[in-house]
N, C-alpha and C positions, 0 to 999 in steps of 0.2 A: 514960697511957691508962687512964680510969675503967674500974672493975670487970672488967679483963684484956685480952687481946688479942683475944677475941670481938667486940668493940665498936669494933674497930679500922676495918673498912670504912665502918661507919656514921659514925664520927666524923670519918674523913675526907672522905666526902663531902660533909658537913654543912659541914666547912671550906673545902672546894674551891667549894660552892656561894655561901659568903658571899665568899670568897676574889675570884669571880669574878662577885659581883653587879653588875648595871647592864652587861654584855656580853651578856645574854641574847638580842640580836638577832642576834647573829653568834657566839656560842660556846655550847656544852653541853658538860657535863661529866659523867661517870660513874664514880663511884671514881677511877681511876688514868687514864682517857682522858679527852683532851680534845679537841674537834672544832670547827675555825674555820672559819667558811664567809662568803663575800664573793660579790657580783656582778662585780666588777671587779678587775684586777689592782691596781690603787692602792688599793683600799679593802682589800684580803687583805692587801696589805703594812702598813697604818696598824693592820689587826686583829690582825695577827700580833706587831707591834711592842707594842702595847699588852697584849696577854697575856703574852707573854714577857715584859714588864717587870714587870707583877704578880706573876708567878710568882716571878721573881729577887727581887723586893722582899719576898715572904714568904719566902727563905733556902730554896726549894726548889729540887731539882736535877733536870732531865730528862736521861734518856739520847739523845743524838743518833741511834745506830743505831736507836731504836724509832721515831723521829719520821719522819713524811712530811709534805713539804710542796707547795704549790701542785697538788693532784691534782685532776683531772675527777671522778672518782669515787672513793670509798674504802669499804672494808668497816668497817663500825663498829656494834659490840653483834650479828652476824651477818646483817646486812643491807647490801647494796649501796646506796649513796647517791651523789647527784649530779645535776647540771642539773636540780634542781629534781623529782627523781625519787626512791624509796624501793621496792626490791624484796629479796626472800629473797635469801640467797648462793646460788650454784651449789650448793654442798655440802649445804645443807638443802633444797633442792629435788630432788637427786638421793637423799638420805634418805627423802624420801616415795615416791619412783618406785622404790626397791629393797625397800620394806616387802614382806613376804610376802603374799599374797593368801590371807584364812582359808580352811582347807580342812574344818572341822567347822560344824554348824549350833548355834547357842546353843538354849537352853532359850525364851528368848522368841520366837526366830524359829520353832520349832514349834508353839509355841500358836498360831500366826497358820494355820497350814496346815489 
């Protein structure tokens, strides 16, 4: 790893982008997360076979317990994705709803009165 471990995420992200180049129409990667999406079951099986083969040929390993296959909707990078839609995860929405209402006026608010 060049210049120590601090560059490891960047180097690995760049490596994965190079490794999966040409698969952008049905695959995205972010550091160590890879999402494969398809319109049909047959396409999904073909895409899955291609991506897993590419990962295996690079001598990389994946943990089966961390994998989810053939999901209609997935949580990816803090968002729910599926069915052609993307929305914030429920926990993110709840965090905004639970944020306390300010009880003090700021100086900038007072100047307008």
